[in-house]
N, C-alpha and C positions, 0 to 999 in steps of 0.2 A: 536765178544764177544759182549753183549751190549751196549749201550750208547759209543762204540767207533768209532771214525767217519770211515768210509769206505774208505777214501782217503790214511790211511794208507798202502795201498800194493801198490797205485801206483807209489810210488819211491822209489822201491823198484828195479825194473825192469833197465833191462841194459836201454843205452844211445838210444839205438833205439827202445826199445820197450817199455819205459815207456812212448814216445810222445804218445799221443792220449791213452793211454793205459784205459781200464775201470778200473773202484772200485767195483768189485764183486768177494767177496768171499766165494761162495756158486757155486754150481755144479749144479742147477734147471736147465734144459733145455727147449728144444722147443714143444712146446702143438702140440699134432698131426692134422694132418691136418682132422680127423674123430672129433674132438671134437666142439659140439653139441651147445656152446651158443651164441647167437646174436653177429654178431662182433659190436663192438661201432660204432657209428659215420653213422653207415646206415639208413636212414632215413628209416620207414616201412611204406606203402600206409594202409590208414584207408577208409574207405565205410559206405554207409550208412546201414537202417538195411535192406530195400529188397534187397540189394546184397548180405548181409550177408546171408540171406535166403537162398537167389537162389543159392548162394555156397556153403551151407549146402546140402540143398534136390536135387539137379541137376548136380553141378560143382564135388562136392567132390566125390565122389565113384567113377566117372573115374580117378580122380587126382591120390587118394592111391592108385590106382590101379596100376598107371605109376608107382608112387615112388616106390612101394615094388618091380617091375617088374626092374627098374632103380638100388634101394640098390641088389638085387642078379645078376645083371650086370656092378655091380661097378668094375672099375680096380683092379686090387691085389697089395699088396705088396709085393715081393719076397724076401726080403731081403739082406742085403751087399756081401754077396756071389757071388749073382750073376754078383757081381763088380767088382769081388778081381782075376780074370786068371791075370796073366802075359800081356794078349793080348790086356787087356781091360784098366783096372786104376790100377792095383796092379803090373803094371809094375815097371821099375826105370827109366825110361824116361821124359821127363820133360815133356810132357804132355800125360802122362799115369800112372803119380803116386800118384792120386786122395785117392785112398784104403789106399795104404802103411802111407800115410801122417796121416790119418783119424785115422787108425789100430794101428800107433806106436806115433805118437804125438802129437795127439788131444784128451787127458785126460777126459777133462770137456766133451765133447758128444761122446767117446767110454766107459765112466766109469762110467757113471750118474746110472746106476742103481747096479752095486757093493758099490756105497754110502746108498743104502737105505738098506744094511746090513751092515751096522755100527753101533755100538751101541749109538749114537747119535740118528741115525734115531728110532731103535729099544725104547729107553727111548721115544723118540717124539711120536708114534706109539700107546705104549704102555698106557701113560698119556691122548691122546684120547683115547685109547678106539676104534683103529680103524684094530685089528687085524696084522696079519704080514705085513709090511711096501709095502715088494714087490707084495702084493696082494691087495692092498687097490689102490683104483684107484686115490683116493685125493694124491697118492703119485706119482703110476706110470704114470697120464696124461703128469705130465712132463721130471718122470727122466728114464721110459719105455712102450713109444708111443706105441709099438705093444701091448702091453697089453688091450690097451683099444679098439683096430681093433678087429670086428668082425671076428671068428674065420675062415669062410668060405671066407673071402677077405685076408688070406694071407699062402703065398705060402708056400710049404714044407721047404724053407731055412731059410724064417723068425723068427728070433729067439725075443723074450723079451728082452733077457739078453744083446741085442745089443747096447739097449739104445740110443741116439740117432743117427741115423746112416742116410747113404744115399738117404732112402726117404722121411728120416720127416723134409725135406729141399725140396728136387727135384721132390715130389709127385707120387704116387706109380707108381710101374714102369712095369707094365704089357702092356700096351699098346704102350709105346714108348722106352723100351729098345733093339730091334730089328732094330729100326730106325733110333736110334738118331745120332747115326755112320753116318751115310748116307752123302758122302759129297756132291752131289748136296739137301742136305737139308738145308731152312735155318734157324735160332732162330725159327721166326713164327710157321713152319713148324712143332717143335717139341712142340712148346707149344702148337698148334693145336690137340698134337695127348697125349697131358694131361703131357706134363710136365712142374711144375714151374716157373713163369718166372722171374726168379731170377735175369733178367736186368735189370728189374725195381725196382728200389730203396725202391720206396712206398711198394711193394709187398714183397722183401725181407725183410721191417721192419717189416712188419704184421707178418709174418714168425717165426718170432724170439721174440718179444715182450711181448706177451701174456705167455711165462712160464720166462720172464727175468722181468717181471717189477711186479703183482699183485699177493700176495701169499694170504692165506685163515687166515684171521688173527690171527684163533686159532692156527694153528700149527706156526706162526710168535711168538705169547706168548710161545709156549712149547722151543723155544729156536733155530728156523730153523732160518739163515742167513736172515737181511734185503737184500731185493733184489733194482738195481738200474742198470735200464736199458742206458744203452749208447752204441751206434751200432758202434760210431766210432770206441771208443777205444776198444768193445768186436770183432771188425772187425781186429785191428791191433794185440790184442792175438792170436785169432785163430788161426792157423798153417795154412798159407795160403796153398790153393791148387786149387784157380780160376785164370782163365789168367787177363792178366792187361786189355784186354778189357772191365771188369766191372767194374773197378777204375771209383769212383765219385771222385770230390773235395772234399776236408774233412768235409769241411764247410758245405758242401750236407747233407753228411753223419749225422753230429755229429746234423744240424738241425730237420732235417728228425728223429733223431732215442729220442730229447725231444718230439718233438710233436705226436707222436704215445704212447709216454710214458704218457704226460700230455693227452690225452684221454681216455685213458686203465684207467691211475687213476680217471679223473674225472667219468667212468661211473664206480669202483667199491666203490668210495664216493657215488652215485648217489643211489645205492642200499643198501648199510647197513642205518639198523635203526640207528643207535648214534654210529656215527664213534671215534676212539678214537683221542683225540687232536693230537695224533702225526703223523697216518694220514694226518690231516687236515694241520698240518705243510708242511711235503711234499710237498703236494700238492701246499699251497703257494709258496713255493722255485718254484716249478718246472712251475708252470706260472708265478712267476716275472720274473723268468732266459728268458725264451722264450717272457716273453713281452720287459726288458729291450734289450736284444738283436738283435732286430731286428728296421732296417735300414727305414723302412715305418710307414709312418703314420696314417697306415690304419689298424693295427694291432688291433683287438677285446679283445686280450685276453687280461683280467680281475685280476686280485691275490683277488678275493672277494668271499668270500665263503658262497654261499646260495644256493637251492637246483635251483631254475631260472636257474645261475648260472653255477651249475656245468653242468646241462645241453646243454645251451649255449657252454662252454668251449668242450664240447664232441663234437659237429658240429662244431665248430670253429678251433680246433685245426685239426678234418679228411680234412675238407675243404685247409684249409693251407698244409696238409703233400699230397695229391692229386697235389696241383697245385705245392710244388715245386719237384715232382718227375718228372714235364715235364718238366724241364729245356733243354735249347736247345747250339747249339757250344758255342752262342756270351755268353750266361750266365757262362759257366763252361768258357770260356775264361775270362769275369771278376773275377771270384770267386778271387784271387789273392789279388786283391783289397777290394772285399766286407770284407776277411777274414780280412785284416790289421784295416778295419774301425769298424768290430765289436770287433774285439779284444780290439782297443783303448776304443771304447764306453762302453764294459763293465772294462776294468780297470779303468775307470775313477770313478768306482760307489762308492765309499769310502763315502759318505753323507748319502748314505743310510742306512750303517750300525750304523752311529750317530742319525736314529729317533727315539726319542724317546719314540714314543707311539709304536712301532711295538717289541714283546714281545722275549725275548734274543732267543728260540727256533723257532723260525718262524726266525731268524736273523741265527743264526746257518745253518742250513736245508737253506737257500741261498747260503751260502757258500761255502755248501758244493755242492753245482752245479757249482757257480761260480769259483772255483779254478781247478775243471775238465775241463771245457770251460776254459779259462787262458790257459791249458797245452793241450787241444786238436790244438785248432787255433794257437795260437803260434809257434806250431810246426810243423804244417801246411806250416805255413813259414818260418823256421826255425828259428826265433825270438830268440831260446835259444841257439844261439850260444855264446850269447853275453851273456858273466858269471856274469855280474852284474843282467839282467833278470831273470838268470838259479838261481841263488842267492835266491833273493829275491819271486820268486816261491815258492821255496824249504819252505822259514818261512811261507808264507799262505798255504803250506799245511799242518806247523806242528802248525799253529795257529788254523783252522778247522779239527784237526785230532779227540780230542775230543767233542762231544757235549753236556754234563756236564760243562765242564770246557771250553765253548768257552768264548772269551770276543770280545764284538763288537767291543768297542774301539779299542784295540789292531790290530783288524784286520784290522780296517777302516786306521790306521797308518802306517800300511803293506803293506795296496793294493795302498797308495798313493805311498810308493817309489816303489811299481813293476809298477807305471803307470810310474813315471818318465824315469825309468831304460829300459822298455820296449819304451814309447814313441819316446826319445832320438834316438834310439837304428834306430828304424821303421823309422824316418826323416830324418836319414844320410843315408839310404841305397841306 
């Protein structure tokens, strides 16, 4: 609902699931591997004019021929049915029920195509004059990834109606489908065969963020729900089908989600000729939460909205995300203490909501992300087994529920109460 805060859904989960749960009210899903847009954060090389001419007239013909041949020989997407047999991932065993979980419980990923057939989608498509939503690339790129894949790269069992299925996350299966169950194969062997390296937290975040963060402003204006990318919360609400060896400390997952979201939003705003004030406010809130939550004095992210800073922030956020993804065992062991310090630092930010020069809309966006962060981080160290901390967090969620009605002073007062309750609990543990 326009104007309503997305955190309205978060506190409605069961106690176990609402901890670190994502505030997402839409069904937009993963952008496919074949998405052609340049990844933000990746610096592109530049060359002198003579090198450019040499490339165009000498190297280009051969390279283009190789690229054409490569496209023809690129691995195919085989479809989820190739994973569905009871002897593979369609069984009932602890390690063989991934397809069953996806097809029966993961409605956000197994049913996004059906969303395009709803009255709401039809109305948006009609207003935008883009024809049938189930056939428009502006919609199918996230709701039905196979629709954007060339026909020659689709196996006979791959159906557009699958929505976001196995290969949307794990990569086209043709080259690894037969070998990935070999007991002598290491994870590196499977990645070398073409399976996407989802053991990497950075790769995992990049697989999800493109369809969970940015959306075409025209589509958003016509009623598509707003997107907020929370990797940690969305991982919690997604029906689990992965093994525990893929688990990372919640604070690493949360921070990774914030960083890649900021990178994507910076990229989006840098290409907008006239970005809306609402987009600017959202960007400011995200930059603020990253800057404020950092325990390092070397963080260069600054909530200053200028074209130069957008480009700088895009690069800085990507670099920080890459570094974060390379954490070691010692850093993993230190995660609980890092979480405790970060939670207390964020909880002690009431003064930021009393600043006179900050617009209320910006304060509301900061509060939006702050309450989600407090929920994630506190849940990661069981801070909300304390009833006072839990009740005061519920009050903060209520304060941040409506963007138009947000009261910075009330939020600051309640944040002080929350800080007192959680600080006392954590210091006595």
